N, C-alpha and C positions, 0 to 999 in steps of 0.2 A: 841686434842681439836681444834675446828674450830676457825679460826681467822676472825676478821672483815675486812672491806675494808681498803686497804693500801693507803697511800699518800693523806689523806683527806686535808691537807694543813692548816686548821684552826680548833681549838677546836669548838665544837658545840655551846658553849656559845657565842663565838665571832660573830657568824652569825646573832644573833637575832637583834642587832641594825641596821643592813643593810637591813633587810627585808622590812621595810616601804619604804625606798628610792627605792629599787628594784621594789616594787609593783607600786610606782608612775611612775617610768620610763617606765615600761611595760604596764601601763594602767590597772592594775589589780584592780577590785573593792575592796574597803576597807570595813572592817566590821564596823558596826555602832559604833560610838564613837571613831573612829580613826582619828578625826580632829585635833589631837594634833600637826600634822605637818602642818605648815603654807606654802601654795603654794607660796605666794608673797615673802617669805623669800628665796626661791630658785631661784628667777629671776636673770638674768645676769645683770651686772652693766650698760649695754647699753639697758636695757629693762624696760618696765613699766608693772605693774600688773593691769589687767582689769577684771571686772566681767561681764560675758556674759552668759545668760541662767541659772543663778543661780550658775555658776561655775567660780572660779577664774582662770585666764590664764595669762601667761607671754608673752608679745608681744614686739618684738624688736622695738626700737625707729626709727623714720624717718632717713633714711640714712644708716640703718643697716639691715642685713638680717640674719636669723637663726631660731633656735627652741625656742629662748627666755630664756631658762634656762642655757644650757651649751654652747651656741654658738650664738653670735651676731657679725657679721663681717661687717666692714665698706665697703660697696659695691663700693665706689669710690676709696679708697686707697688700697683695698684688704688687709686689716690689721686685724689680729686676736690678740687682746691684744696688745702686743708690738712686735709681730713677723710680718714682712712684708712678704706676701705670694708671690706676683708677682715680686717684685724687682723694680729697677729704670727704668724709661723711658717706663712705661707700663700703660695701663688703664685696669680696672677690670670690668668684666661683669658677671651677674648672670642670669642663666636660670633655668628651671625646672630640668635640668640634673646636675646642680652644677655650680661652678665658672670656668671661663677661662680668660686668660690674652691675651691682644693684644698690640703689640709694638706701641708706638707713632710714628707720622709722622717723617721721617728722620732716623728711626731705623728699624732693622729687627731682627727676632728671629734666634738663632743659629741653630735651627732645620729646618730652611727655610720654616716653616709653618706660616700662618698669626696668628693663635691662638694656645695657648698651655695651658696645665693644670698646676695650681700653684704647686710649689715645685717639679717639675719633672726634675730639673737640667738645664732647658732652661732659657736663659736670653737674653736681647735685646742689640745689639751692634749698634753703629752709622754706617749708610750707607756711605761708602767711595769708590769711583770708581778708586782712584789712578790717575796716570798720563793719560791724554787723549791720544787716539790713534793717530798715524801718518797718514796724508793724503798725498798721492803722489803728488808731485809738488806744495805743499802748506806749509806755515809756520804758527805756532800757534801764535796768537797775543793777547795782552791784558791780564788782570788778570782773572783767572778762578778758580772757586771752584770745589772741587772734591766730595762734599757732594750731597745728593739727590737734584735734580733740577739744579745742577751746569751746566753751559753751556760754552763750549769751542768754540772759533771763529777762523776761518782760513782765510788766504789771499793767493791767488795764487801767485806763483813766477812770475817774469817777463818773458814774452813770453807765459804765460798761462792765461786762464780765466775760469770762471765758468758761463756758459750761463744760468744755471738754477737759479742763485741767490746766496745768501750768504751761505757759508758752515759752519755748526755748528754741534756739538755733545753734547748730553745731558746725564747727569748721571741719571740712572734709579733706581727704587726701588730694582732691583735685584743686585745692586752693580756693574753694568757694563755700559760702555758707549754705547749709541745708536748711531751707526755710521750714517753719513749722506749719503743719496742716491746720492748727488751731487758730482761732481769731477772736477778737474782742467784739462781742455783739452788744448792742444797746439794751439796757435794762428797761423793759416795758413795764411801767408801774400799773398794777391792778388795783382798782378801787372796788372794795367789797363791803358787804353788810351795811348798805345804806338804809337808814331808818329815820323816821320823823318823830320828834318829841316836842312837847309843849306847843303843839299845834303849828308853829312856824319855824321850828329849829330842826336842823338836819345834822346827823353824825355819820361817819364812815370809817373804814380801816383801809390801810394800804399794805401790800405784801412786803416782806423784808427784802433787803438787798443792799448793795454797796452804795448807798446814797446817804451822805452825811450832811449835805447842805440843805438849806430851806427849799421848799417846793412851792411853786405858785399854782394855785388851783383856779380854774375858770368855771364859774357857776352861772349857767344860763337858765333863767326861769321864764316860763310863759304861762299866763293864767287866763282862764275863761270863766265867765259866770255860769252858774249851774243852769240857769234858765235861758242861756244864749250861747251861740257858737262864736261870737265875736271876741277877739282878744282884748282884754281890759288891762292886762299888766304884762309887760315884757321888759326884762332887765338882765344885764350881765354884771356879775359881782366877782372880784378877784380876792382870793384869800392866800396870804403868804404865811407858812408855818413849817416847823420841822417836827411837829407832833405826828406820831404814827396813827393816832386816832383823832383826826381833826373834827371840829364841829363849828357850826355857824348858825346864828339866828338871823332871820331875814324879816324885813318889813313887808309882810304880805297882806293881801286883802282878805277879809272874812267872807266865808261862804263862796269860795272860788275854787275851781278845778285847776290844779297846777301840774305841769310837767317840768321836771328839773333835770338838766344835763350837767354832770360834773366831770371835768377833764383836767389834764395837766397842760400848763402853758408851754408853747414852743420855746426852745428846740427839743425839749424832752417829749417822749411819747408815752401814751397811757391807753389802757382799755377803758373807755368812758363808761360811767355808770349813769343809769337813767331811772328815775323814780317818778311815779304819778301819785298825787294825793289831793284831798280836799281839805280846805281850811273850814273850821266850824264857824257858824254864824251865831249871833247873840241869842237866837231863839232855838238853837239846835243842840243845846248841851246834853239833852237826854235822847236825841234823835239817833237811832241805830242805823239809819240809812247812810251815814257818812262813813267812807272807807278810803284807804289809799293802797297803792300797789308799788312794790319795789321788785327789782330784778335780782334773782338769786341764781348763781351758777349758770348764767348765760341763758338757759332755756327754761328756768323755773321762775314762777311769780309768787311773791308773798303778799297775801291779802290781810290788811290790818283794819278791823272794824273799830269804830269809835264808840260803839254802844256800851252803856254801863249795865245793860241787862245781861244776865248770864243764862246760857242755854237756849236762847231763841234761835230757831232754825231759819236760815236764809238761803235763797237760791240765786246763783250768779250765772249770767249768760256770757260765754266767751265767743267772740268772733275774731278769727285770726286770718290775716291776709299777708302773704309773703311775696316779695319780688326780688329779682337780682338786677342790679344796675347795669350789668354788662349784657343782659339778655332781654330782648324785646318781648318774647313769647313765653316767658316763664312766670307762672303764677302758682302759688300754693295757698289754697283757701280751705278753712275748716271752721266748724262751729260746734259747740256743745254746752250743756248746762252742768253746773257744779253746785251741789248742796252741802252745807256744813253747819255745824253748831259752834265751831271754834271761832274765837275772835281773831286768832291769827292762824291762817291756813296757807299751805303751800301747794301750788298746782304746777306740775311739770308738763311742758308741751313737747310734742314730737315734731321737731323743727328740722329743716334742711340746713346744712352748713352754708356759710358765705351768703346769707340771705338777709334782706332787710324786712322786718316784720312790723306790722301795725296790729296791736291787740286792743280790742275794745271790750271792756268788762262792764256789764250792766247788772245792777241789783234789781231783781224781779220781785213782784208781790207787793209793791207799794204804789200809792196813787201817782206819785211822781217817780218815774224810773230814773234814778241817778246813775250816771256812767262815768267811768274813768278810762281814758285812752292813753296808751303808752307805746312808744316805738323802741325797737331793739334790733340789733344786728348780731347774727351768729357768726362765730369765727370759722375759718376754713377747717375742714376735717383734718385731723392728725393722721388718720389712716390713709395710705396711698390708694388712689382710685385707678391708676394706670398700671397694667400688667401685660406680660407676654408681648413686649414690643419687638418688632422684627423689621428687617430691611429687605426691600425687593427692588428690582430694576435699578440698583446701585444708589439712587437718590430718593426713593420713596419709602415711607414708613407706614406701618399698620400696628395697632395695639388693641388690647381689650380694655373696656371701660367698666368699672364696677358700679357705675351709677344706676339709678332706676331707669328702666326701659322707657323709651319714647319721651324722655325729658331732655331738653337741650342742655348742652354743656359747652363752655368756651375753653379752648386750650391755648395757652400762651407759649410761643416758641421763641427761644433765644439761642442763636447759632453763632459760633465763633469758628473761623477758618484760618489756618496757618499753613505755611510751606517752609520746611526746614531748609530748603535749598534757595529760598528767596526771602531773606529776612525782612525786606520792606513790605512784603505782601501781608495784608490783614483784611479779613472780611467779617463783618458783624451784621446780623439781621435780627430784627425783633418784629414779630407779627402774631396775629391770633386767628384761629378758625373756630367756627361754631358747628357742632354736629350733634344729632340726636341718636345716632347709631351707637350700639354697644361694641361695635368693631370698626371704629373710624380708621381712615387712611388718608394720607396726603403725600404729594410729591413736592420736593424742595428744589429751588433754583440754585444749584451749587456749581462751583467752578471745578474744572477737571484738575487732576494732579494735586489734590489738597487734602489735608487732614482736618476733620471737623469734629467739634464737640457740640452736641445738640441737647438742649434742655427743654423738656416738655412739661408743662404744669397745667393741670386742670384747676381753674380758678376757684373751684369749690374745695380744693385740697391745699393743705399747707406745704406739702413737699413736692418738689419737681423730680422728674426722672431724667438722668443724664446718660447719654450714650455717645459712643465714638464711631465715626465712619470715615472711610477713605475713598475718594473718587479716583478713578484711574485716569491716566493721562490720555489725551487725544492727539490727533495729528498736529505737529507744530505748524506755525504759520508758513505759507509758501515762501520760498526764497525770493528776495527782491533782486532780480538781475535784469539787465538790459539784453534783449535777444539780438544775436548777430547771425548773419549768413555770410560765409566767406567762400569765395570762388577763386581758388588758386593763389590767394594772397596770404600774407602773414596774419596770424591771430592777434587781436588786441589782448591786453592784460585783463584777467578776470578780477572784477571788483566785488569782493565778498562782504556783504553787510551783515551785522549782527542782528539776529532775530529776537523778538521779545518772548519771554517765557510765560505766556498767558495760558497755554494749555498743558503745561508741564515743563520739567527741567530739560533744557537743550543740552544734549550730550556731545554731539560732534557735527562737523560739517565735512562732507566728502565731495570730491570732484571725480566723476566717472566718465571714462571714454568708451563709447560703444560704436560698433559699426553702424553706419547710418541706417542700414536695412533693419536693424533691431529696435529702432526707436518706437515703433508702433506696438511692439510686444513686450516692452520693458515694464516690469512691475516694480514700483517704487520700494515696497517693503521687502523685496528680494534680498537675501543675504548671500547669494551665490557669487557675487562679484569678488574677484580675487585681485592679487597684485599683478604687475606687469610681467613678472618672471614666471607666472604659472603657465602650464601647458595650454590652457584654454583661453588665455588672454586675447589672442588674435581673433578668435572666432566669436567669443562671447563678451568681449570687453573687459575692462579692468578698472580698479580704483587707482587713480594717478596721484591723489593727494588727500590727506585727512588732517583736519585741525580740530583739536578739542575746544569745547566752548570757552573754557577759561583762557585759552591762548588767543582768542579773537578780540581785538580792541573794540571799544564802544563805538567808534566811528566806522571803520572799515579796514580791510587788508587786501592787498593786490597780489595775485599769483600769475606767473607766466607759465602757460601750458608748455611742457617739454623742456624745462630749464635744467634737467638732470640733477635735481636736488631731492632729498628725502623730506617728505612732509608726514610726520608720524612714522609709521613703519612702511609707507608706500613710496615707491620710486616714481618720480615725475618724468616719465620717459618721453623723448621727442616723438611726434607723430610721424608715421611713415609717409613719405612723399608720394603723392598721387592717389592716396586712399580717401574715402568719404567717411566722415565721422559725425557722431552726435555727442556733444559734451553736456553733461547733466550735473547740476548742483543739488545735492541731497542733504537735508537737515534731519537729524535723528534725535528722538527723545527716548530715554530709558528711565523707568522708575518702577519699583515694586515688581521686578521681573517682567515688565510689560514694555514692548518696544513699538514706537510709532515713527513713521517717516513721511516727509513731504518733499517732492521733487519739482524742479523747474528746468526746462531746457535752456541752456545759456547760448549755445552756438551750434550751427550746422556747418560742417566743413566739407567742401567738395573739391576734389583734386588738391589735397593739402600740400603746402610748401613750408619751408622752414621759417620760423619767426626770426626777427632781428637778433634776439638773444641766442637762439639756437645756432644761427650762422656765425655769431661771434664765438660760441662754444666750439663749433666745428673747426673754425680757423685756429683757435688756440690749441685744440687737440692736435691738429696737423702740425703746427709749429713744435709742439712738445715731442711728437714722434721724430721729427727731423733732428731736434737737439739730442735725443737719446741715441739715434743712429750715429751722429757725429761723435758723441762721447765714446761710444763703443769702438768706433774706428780708431780714435786717438789712443784708447787703452791697449789696443792690439799691436800698436807700433813697438 
């Protein structure tokens, strides 16, 4: 005897009262006389019943949205009945696509997105940046808040200053502190206006700055007799004082040619001052041949004659020789005569920057030509000497040099390399090159797939030039696989080892199945390979598995060819029995819209057969078919 449908769930009689409601919900036209159901009685508690076009409709009240009957949600509080949909610290928005929630100012979503769907497990937490970052040579002052918009203030330590202004750090909406571009730089003390008085005493001035403690000066003196080049007096004297115009009197020999170096003791730094002078002898009180020299404004010399005679004209001979410590073939030599009636005269020299000079000044026109020798070092040029820098061949640079033609210059390179996709990668190089050309160029030894910051500084200039460049990825390393040749037997499991990201980010690993005849014509970079279900898979081959790089463990992963599973979007289909195949493993790198691939043949299969896993799958599939047929036969009874 035939049986009726099973599992009806409700007796037929119980369905009748539900039919009018179901017809109303589905919009099914009712039969005449079916107005027993009052539409207004079905309206939501936050809805009103209106009659439009001869029909009664439920419309949500102002401030609520929904269909009017089963749903009217408070669009401001995201509340449905007594259930809060978005949670605390949120605002609710409604669009044609539905509701979404946005965290209030000062809060951020746990999924790091600005908007999220109600009831998806996301909630808003208060933005807190934690303790502010440290700034080198600065201290954190005042009270600071670590919430959104909180600002931390820093003050430079003594001996340091921030030329760019106040140093601050602000808590951002990402929950991290935005570090200041300003920094505390060391105050380099300048020693100026060095002069000799009372024959053996020296005074000078220092530049103003945030230095309140005492300063230790190191005074090095070296004396030679006027009639001999041998050193007769060499001494180092320390002076500790907080006076802005220090002075010191030294125990010097009479009738001696002295060179004095004044600098600041470590760890503070200073621009040293150098002065050359002669001490008077007992019999030279009226001798106008005695003079001393001091350095003024780096490239100017002040000549001080000791003569008590007024208006006598004297001629001085200047011999200037300059060298740069970092260049073997650089020399700047010049000589000239200078005549003056002044007892104090200033002579400014045309000197190159970043050069060590020896200046010898001789008083001419006397039986014994007295000389004073002084050494001085010019500072690097403030004006930039590198311009029009450009990149060619991806890793090579060329630029224009504003230096004098045919004069050698040394360029210091400082290179930093980073990869956003490989946090542990860092490359730093420091080296220099020497060139006499006004259009130098050089090629750098850079790694592929890397963002670089390159700083180039001419050592005669104070300021470097910083540029950014990006190297493209190259082919990833060849896959490490053990090659197999299989004749009519089962395939072993493919052991896939993770490759190192030395040439760029590894994106994916693919296993391709090709007809063996296509092995010699296969192009690794080809993107024509499709899935097993495409029309051309039988003739041109197909991708049978794809694993993203992040899904491959550090050691290895094993795959059985033809296990009927999906790897990524590709179906790992069984090999057809009796066919010849070539199985290739391909590693792909993609970065900056550039794609590179490397391939290796894992196996050649001739007269293919089922693997053990495939045979088990076939057996289980056959068993399943038998069980389904038996079940259908039983149901038909």
